Backbone as CSV, one residue per row, in Angstrom:
resi,resn,N_x,N_y,N_z,CA_x,CA_y,CA_z,C_x,C_y,C_z
1,MET,43.794,21.218,-40.546,44.745,20.685,-39.601,46.066,21.424,-39.774
2,ARG,46.722,21.589,-38.653,48.017,22.264,-38.689,49.058,21.416,-37.971
3,ARG,50.300,21.666,-38.243,51.398,20.924,-37.635,51.786,21.637,-36.345
4,ILE,51.915,20.825,-35.258,52.316,21.393,-33.968,53.528,20.623,-33.442
5,SER,54.298,21.266,-32.579,55.430,20.611,-31.937,55.479,21.081,-30.490
6,GLY,56.096,20.270,-29.646,56.190,20.613,-28.233,56.739,19.452,-27.436
7,VAL,56.611,19.553,-26.123,57.046,18.502,-25.205,55.792,17.942,-24.540
8,CYS,55.668,16.620,-24.549,54.478,15.964,-24.000,54.383,16.203,-22.499
9,ARG,53.212,16.591,-22.053,52.960,16.863,-20.646,52.985,15.583,-19.802
10,ASN,52.765,14.429,-20.441,52.721,13.164,-19.720,54.083,12.470,-19.678
11,CYS,54.714,12.289,-20.855,55.945,11.493,-20.921,57.213,12.332,-21.103
12,ASP,57.088,13.657,-21.215,58.214,14.603,-21.363,59.069,14.355,-22.602
13,HIS,58.532,13.699,-23.616,59.248,13.508,-24.870,58.845,14.597,-25.859
14,PRO,59.812,15.096,-26.631,59.450,16.086,-27.661,58.642,15.405,-28.770
15,PHE,57.722,16.144,-29.357,56.897,15.565,-30.416,56.637,16.611,-31.481
16,GLU,56.278,16.107,-32.655,55.853,16.943,-33.767,54.800,16.139,-34.521
17,ARG,53.597,16.690,-34.649,52.494,15.971,-35.283,51.453,16.945,-35.789
18,LEU,50.462,16.381,-36.486,49.341,17.181,-36.970,48.274,17.236,-35.867
19,THR,47.551,18.347,-35.751,46.473,18.450,-34.764,45.350,17.512,-35.172
20,SER,44.626,17.020,-34.184,43.537,16.083,-34.486,42.178,16.766,-34.459
21,GLY,42.106,18.038,-34.169,40.836,18.748,-34.156,40.955,20.055,-33.396
22,SER,39.841,20.761,-33.273,39.851,22.061,-32.609,40.114,21.951,-31.110
23,HIS,39.825,20.788,-30.518,40.030,20.604,-29.089,41.490,20.295,-28.741
24,ASP,42.314,19.968,-29.732,43.702,19.583,-29.509,44.546,20.823,-29.219
25,LEU,45.080,20.909,-27.992,45.887,22.063,-27.592,47.374,21.830,-27.784
26,GLY,47.757,20.635,-28.209,49.166,20.343,-28.440,49.932,20.106,-27.155
27,LEU,49.272,19.595,-26.118,49.941,19.361,-24.839,50.509,17.951,-24.725
28,PHE,50.033,17.033,-25.573,50.417,15.632,-25.464,50.858,15.116,-26.824
29,CYS,51.709,14.060,-26.787,52.210,13.494,-28.042,51.161,12.624,-28.736
30,GLY,50.157,12.169,-28.021,49.113,11.345,-28.614,47.945,11.142,-27.654
31,LYS,46.925,10.429,-28.123,45.733,10.216,-27.313,46.005,9.373,-26.077
32,SER,46.897,8.386,-26.184,47.157,7.529,-25.021,47.824,8.315,-23.898
33,CYS,48.735,9.228,-24.225,49.359,10.060,-23.191,48.339,11.028,-22.599
34,ALA,47.457,11.586,-23.414,46.417,12.485,-22.919,45.489,11.746,-21.966
35,THR,45.108,10.514,-22.334,44.231,9.716,-21.491,44.909,9.367,-20.173
36,SER,46.162,8.942,-20.225,46.898,8.596,-19.001,46.985,9.789,-18.055
37,TRP,47.318,10.954,-18.606,47.453,12.156,-17.768,46.101,12.547,-17.161
38,ASN,45.049,12.515,-17.978,43.714,12.880,-17.482,43.212,11.913,-16.418
39,ASN,43.481,10.615,-16.591,43.041,9.632,-15.593,43.728,9.845,-14.249
40,ARG,44.975,10.329,-14.271,45.694,10.558,-13.017,45.369,11.908,-12.385
41,HIS,45.104,12.927,-13.161,45.000,14.282,-12.632,43.604,14.871,-12.550
42,ARG,42.642,14.271,-13.205,41.278,14.799,-13.176,40.437,14.011,-12.184
43,PRO,39.531,14.670,-11.478,38.670,13.918,-10.550,37.704,13.023,-11.329
44,SER,37.472,11.878,-10.782,36.557,10.928,-11.420,35.125,11.380,-11.204
45,ARG,34.289,11.159,-12.206,32.876,11.507,-12.090,32.008,10.272,-12.061
46,ARG,32.625,9.109,-11.877,31.870,7.865,-11.877,31.049,7.741,-10.605
47,VAL,29.823,7.224,-10.732,28.901,7.098,-9.619,29.421,6.147,-8.557
48,ASP,30.035,5.024,-8.976,30.455,4.031,-8.004,31.673,4.457,-7.194
49,GLN,32.272,5.590,-7.515,33.410,6.059,-6.743,33.057,7.253,-5.862
50,ARG,31.772,7.514,-5.706,31.360,8.573,-4.788,31.688,8.167,-3.365
51,PRO,31.801,9.129,-2.468,32.089,8.758,-1.086,30.971,7.895,-0.512
52,CYS,31.345,6.945,0.322,30.370,6.041,0.923,29.916,6.564,2.270
53,ASP,28.738,6.189,2.621,28.140,6.540,3.891,27.844,5.232,4.607
54,THR,27.389,5.293,5.817,27.063,4.064,6.523,25.563,3.812,6.511
55,CYS,25.213,2.549,6.503,23.821,2.123,6.529,23.287,2.298,7.951
56,PRO,22.130,2.929,8.124,21.606,3.129,9.478,21.162,1.834,10.164
57,GLN,20.927,0.768,9.384,20.472,-0.491,9.989,21.619,-1.384,10.441
58,CYS,22.648,-1.539,9.585,23.718,-2.480,9.926,25.066,-1.815,10.171
59,GLY,25.203,-0.535,9.804,26.464,0.164,9.989,27.478,-0.098,8.890
60,GLY,27.110,-0.894,7.901,28.004,-1.195,6.783,28.033,-0.060,5.782
61,LYS,28.910,-0.194,4.781,29.022,0.853,3.762,27.850,0.777,2.795
62,ARG,27.434,1.930,2.335,26.408,2.009,1.297,26.817,3.064,0.309
63,SER,26.319,2.983,-0.881,26.610,3.973,-1.903,25.876,5.260,-1.556
64,ASP,26.486,6.384,-1.838,25.883,7.677,-1.499,24.861,8.051,-2.558
65,SER,23.837,7.258,-2.655,22.796,7.481,-3.636,21.613,8.176,-2.967
66,ARG,20.981,9.062,-3.665,19.850,9.797,-3.089,18.631,8.917,-2.896
67,ARG,18.497,7.878,-3.708,17.286,7.064,-3.617,17.406,5.920,-2.623
68,ASN,18.616,5.568,-2.200,18.795,4.466,-1.259,19.356,4.990,0.050
69,SER,18.603,4.820,1.122,19.096,5.258,2.412,19.754,4.119,3.180
70,ILE,19.605,2.870,2.690,20.211,1.715,3.340,21.010,0.926,2.316
71,CYS,21.857,0.016,2.796,22.692,-0.781,1.897,21.850,-1.844,1.180
72,ARG,22.438,-2.466,0.167,21.714,-3.464,-0.628,21.281,-4.665,0.197
73,SER,22.168,-5.172,1.057,21.816,-6.379,1.814,20.674,-6.104,2.792
74,CYS,20.645,-4.912,3.413,19.533,-4.576,4.310,18.247,-4.382,3.510
75,GLY,18.350,-3.790,2.324,17.174,-3.626,1.470,16.603,-4.963,1.054
76,LYS,17.488,-5.913,0.719,17.034,-7.253,0.333,16.367,-7.946,1.519
77,ALA,16.963,-7.811,2.707,16.385,-8.428,3.908,15.020,-7.819,4.231
78,ASN,14.877,-6.499,4.070,13.593,-5.838,4.327,12.518,-6.307,3.354
79,ARG,12.886,-6.417,2.064,11.919,-6.879,1.066,11.504,-8.323,1.341
80,LEU,12.473,-9.155,1.758,12.167,-10.545,2.070,11.248,-10.641,3.286
81,ALA,11.470,-9.802,4.294,10.615,-9.803,5.487,9.189,-9.364,5.126
82,GLU,9.065,-8.341,4.275,7.733,-7.891,3.829,7.027,-9.014,3.075
83,LEU,7.774,-9.705,2.232,7.207,-10.780,1.436,6.758,-11.935,2.322
84,GLN,7.561,-12.285,3.330,7.225,-13.393,4.213,5.954,-13.103,5.011
85,ALA,5.680,-11.829,5.281,4.498,-11.460,6.051,3.238,-11.386,5.186
86,LEU,3.378,-11.476,3.877,2.251,-11.393,2.949,1.371,-12.637,3.093
87,THR,0.062,-12.446,3.135,-0.852,-13.592,3.253,-1.151,-14.167,1.866
88,LEU,-1.572,-15.422,1.845,-1.881,-16.073,0.575,-3.049,-15.396,-0.131
89,GLY,-4.055,-14.949,0.648,-5.199,-14.253,0.053,-4.780,-12.960,-0.627
90,ALA,-3.927,-12.179,0.046,-3.445,-10.921,-0.541,-2.584,-11.190,-1.766
91,LEU,-1.800,-12.248,-1.699,-0.938,-12.610,-2.829,-1.771,-13.017,-4.041
92,ARG,-2.837,-13.792,-3.818,-3.709,-14.208,-4.920,-4.421,-13.001,-5.532
93,GLU,-4.868,-12.057,-4.711,-5.514,-10.835,-5.224,-4.539,-10.003,-6.037
94,GLN,-3.313,-9.911,-5.562,-2.320,-9.064,-6.212,-1.858,-9.625,-7.553
95,TYR,-1.654,-10.944,-7.651,-1.060,-11.524,-8.853,-2.004,-12.355,-9.707
96,GLY,-3.142,-12.799,-9.194,-3.998,-13.711,-9.944,-3.542,-15.138,-9.708
97,THR,-4.348,-16.102,-10.113,-4.106,-17.503,-9.755,-2.820,-18.071,-10.356
98,ALA,-2.589,-17.910,-11.646,-1.412,-18.519,-12.291,-0.116,-17.925,-11.753
99,ALA,-0.047,-16.611,-11.700,1.174,-15.954,-11.214,1.367,-16.202,-9.722
100,TYR,0.274,-16.368,-8.996,0.331,-16.654,-7.561,1.108,-17.941,-7.306
101,HIS,0.779,-19.003,-8.031,1.467,-20.282,-7.867,2.932,-20.178,-8.310
102,SER,3.158,-19.463,-9.390,4.520,-19.295,-9.884,5.384,-18.548,-8.872
103,LYS,4.842,-17.492,-8.278,5.570,-16.724,-7.255,5.886,-17.599,-6.047
104,LEU,4.901,-18.351,-5.565,5.137,-19.223,-4.411,6.237,-20.243,-4.695
105,ARG,6.226,-20.832,-5.903,7.262,-21.808,-6.249,8.638,-21.165,-6.317
106,SER,8.730,-19.983,-6.921,10.043,-19.335,-7.021,10.560,-18.926,-5.644
107,TRP,9.685,-18.445,-4.767,10.113,-18.079,-3.411,10.463,-19.324,-2.603
108,ALA,9.823,-20.455,-2.888,10.162,-21.711,-2.210,11.578,-22.145,-2.594
109,ARG,11.947,-21.983,-3.879,13.302,-22.337,-4.305,14.342,-21.484,-3.594
110,VAL,14.007,-20.212,-3.350,14.926,-19.325,-2.626,14.999,-19.724,-1.154
111,ALA,13.866,-20.078,-0.567,13.808,-20.391,0.862,14.435,-21.740,1.195
112,TYR,14.458,-22.672,0.240,14.969,-24.021,0.511,16.477,-23.978,0.712
113,GLN,16.934,-24.475,1.837,18.357,-24.474,2.161,18.940,-25.884,2.265
114,GLY,18.160,-26.896,2.002,18.619,-28.278,2.135,19.492,-28.715,0.976
115,PRO,19.892,-29.988,0.979,20.739,-30.508,-0.102,19.962,-30.580,-1.412
116,LYS,20.653,-30.342,-2.505,20.032,-30.351,-3.827,20.110,-31.758,-4.426
117,LEU,19.450,-32.700,-3.736,19.348,-34.067,-4.238,18.003,-34.636,-3.819
118,CYS,17.518,-35.577,-4.621,16.197,-36.170,-4.367,16.212,-36.879,-3.024
119,ARG,15.216,-36.583,-2.224,15.105,-37.172,-0.890,14.828,-38.677,-0.967
120,GLU,14.244,-39.120,-2.062,13.862,-40.531,-2.203,14.977,-41.374,-2.841
121,CYS,15.573,-40.891,-3.930,16.527,-41.724,-4.666,17.944,-41.147,-4.741
122,GLY,18.149,-39.904,-4.339,19.487,-39.314,-4.358,19.900,-38.709,-5.689
123,TYR,18.993,-38.634,-6.654,19.283,-38.058,-7.978,19.658,-36.588,-7.825
124,THR,20.695,-36.119,-8.542,21.166,-34.740,-8.364,21.101,-33.881,-9.618
125,ARG,20.880,-34.476,-10.789,20.925,-33.663,-12.010,19.803,-32.637,-12.093
126,ARG,18.610,-33.008,-11.691,17.496,-32.057,-11.683,16.601,-32.390,-10.505
127,VAL,16.442,-31.411,-9.632,15.540,-31.602,-8.500,14.563,-30.441,-8.437
128,ASP,13.358,-30.754,-7.981,12.322,-29.749,-7.768,12.179,-29.535,-6.272
129,VAL,11.978,-28.288,-5.874,11.670,-28.003,-4.474,10.161,-28.123,-4.335
130,CYS,9.711,-29.007,-3.450,8.290,-29.333,-3.314,7.763,-28.918,-1.945
131,HIS,6.471,-28.614,-1.906,5.778,-28.374,-0.643,5.236,-29.711,-0.161
132,LEU,5.663,-30.138,1.034,5.192,-31.417,1.568,3.716,-31.347,1.944
133,ARG,3.308,-30.239,2.519,1.882,-30.005,2.764,1.389,-29.184,1.582
134,PRO,0.380,-29.634,0.873,-0.080,-28.916,-0.331,-0.454,-27.466,-0.040
135,VAL,-0.098,-26.583,-0.937,-0.393,-25.157,-0.781,-1.895,-24.938,-0.693
136,ALA,-2.669,-25.714,-1.412,-4.130,-25.576,-1.409,-4.739,-25.854,-0.033
137,SER,-4.026,-26.580,0.826,-4.567,-26.894,2.148,-4.390,-25.759,3.156
138,PHE,-3.627,-24.736,2.801,-3.439,-23.600,3.696,-4.610,-22.624,3.558
139,PRO,-5.034,-22.002,4.651,-6.112,-21.013,4.554,-5.595,-19.726,3.914
140,PRO,-6.468,-18.874,3.390,-6.026,-17.613,2.774,-5.327,-16.663,3.754
141,THR,-5.502,-16.901,5.051,-4.856,-16.035,6.044,-3.440,-16.489,6.382
142,ALA,-3.009,-17.641,5.860,-1.645,-18.132,6.106,-0.647,-17.232,5.387
143,THR,0.531,-17.078,5.964,1.558,-16.228,5.354,2.467,-17.054,4.451
144,VAL,3.194,-16.354,3.600,4.159,-17.002,2.719,5.229,-17.707,3.561
145,ALA,5.585,-17.128,4.708,6.578,-17.740,5.590,6.101,-19.099,6.100
146,GLU,4.818,-19.238,6.393,4.278,-20.525,6.849,4.317,-21.567,5.732
147,VAL,3.915,-21.158,4.541,3.867,-22.079,3.405,5.270,-22.526,3.010
148,ASN,6.226,-21.591,3.013,7.593,-21.896,2.602,8.512,-22.130,3.797
149,ALA,7.964,-22.607,4.894,8.780,-22.943,6.071,9.709,-24.104,5.713
150,PRO,10.927,-24.139,6.246,11.872,-25.212,5.909,11.325,-26.619,6.152
151,ARG,10.491,-26.809,7.159,9.947,-28.148,7.443,8.894,-28.562,6.408
152,ASN,8.408,-27.604,5.605,7.402,-27.908,4.586,8.015,-28.050,3.194
153,LEU,9.334,-27.894,3.076,9.984,-27.965,1.768,10.917,-29.162,1.696
154,ALA,10.974,-29.779,0.544,11.885,-30.900,0.306,12.246,-30.931,-1.173
155,ALA,13.385,-31.536,-1.482,13.825,-31.677,-2.874,13.526,-33.091,-3.357
156,PHE,12.928,-33.187,-4.551,12.636,-34.473,-5.181,12.976,-34.382,-6.658
157,CYS,13.358,-35.488,-7.256,13.522,-35.542,-8.709,12.125,-35.421,-9.324
158,PRO,12.015,-35.110,-10.617,10.684,-34.944,-11.225,9.769,-36.156,-11.051
159,THR,10.311,-37.353,-11.119,9.482,-38.556,-10.980,8.899,-38.648,-9.572
160,HIS,9.743,-38.488,-8.571,9.266,-38.598,-7.202,8.414,-37.389,-6.802
161,HIS,8.643,-36.241,-7.444,7.762,-35.096,-7.208,6.350,-35.439,-7.666
162,TRP,6.242,-36.045,-8.842,4.926,-36.436,-9.346,4.297,-37.462,-8.406
163,GLU,5.095,-38.438,-7.954,4.571,-39.462,-7.053,4.104,-38.850,-5.727
164,LEU,4.820,-37.856,-5.222,4.409,-37.161,-3.994,3.059,-36.475,-4.203
165,ASP,2.937,-35.739,-5.326,1.694,-35.024,-5.612,0.524,-35.975,-5.851
166,ALA,0.799,-37.146,-6.412,-0.255,-38.120,-6.705,-0.613,-38.973,-5.488
167,GLY,0.140,-38.827,-4.383,-0.180,-39.568,-3.168,0.512,-40.900,-3.021
168,PHE,1.513,-41.205,-3.869,2.222,-42.475,-3.793,3.356,-42.469,-2.767
169,LEU,3.673,-41.297,-2.200,4.719,-41.194,-1.175,4.132,-40.580,0.096
170,PRO,3.203,-41.266,0.733,2.523,-40.683,1.883,3.451,-40.467,3.079
171,GLN,4.592,-41.145,3.150,5.493,-40.989,4.285,6.109,-39.596,4.356
172,TYR,6.111,-38.844,3.245,6.680,-37.505,3.239,5.629,-36.424,3.425
173,THR,4.386,-36.718,3.166,3.330,-35.730,3.206,3.068,-35.273,4.640
174,ILE,3.015,-33.959,4.829,2.651,-33.399,6.130,1.140,-33.306,6.176
175,LYS,0.562,-33.889,7.194,-0.896,-33.911,7.320,-1.421,-32.526,7.701
176,VAL,-2.628,-32.216,7.204,-3.292,-30.963,7.512,-3.800,-31.029,8.934
177,ALA,-3.497,-29.992,9.712,-3.902,-29.992,11.129,-5.365,-29.729,11.317
């Protein structure tokens, strides 16, 4: 290490200090001044600050990424539309029986837009989104959109969910056509 002196390029104050390494050219009084000057004068290389382009579907801004030609919200809407068109038979083949039911339940929670309180007693601490018409009653050619239609979904507390499934709340059950 050697001793250097000069005037700081950032704050214009004279300085005298030891060099911090081979990369130190003695242009700044310290690391904070070097960082401040570099942040103001050097172009950013961060991905999120690349120039934006417009989404061909909605006209909104999108990141100039090579792998995404549309914005995030349009991509999410497209994936949701593809999912809604998926049939129950194809879904069961793709995921197997256990994962099939789990996927349907998770997509039902996303699709449910009603109040988050039990339809029977008004309980709000924990509610389950339930299918009023049992999923098993749908044919394999039915789509996820049909099964998770808003008229087929309701919120119940765990107790009333069990009662619905056991047949004790027939007034809520949608009859099979």
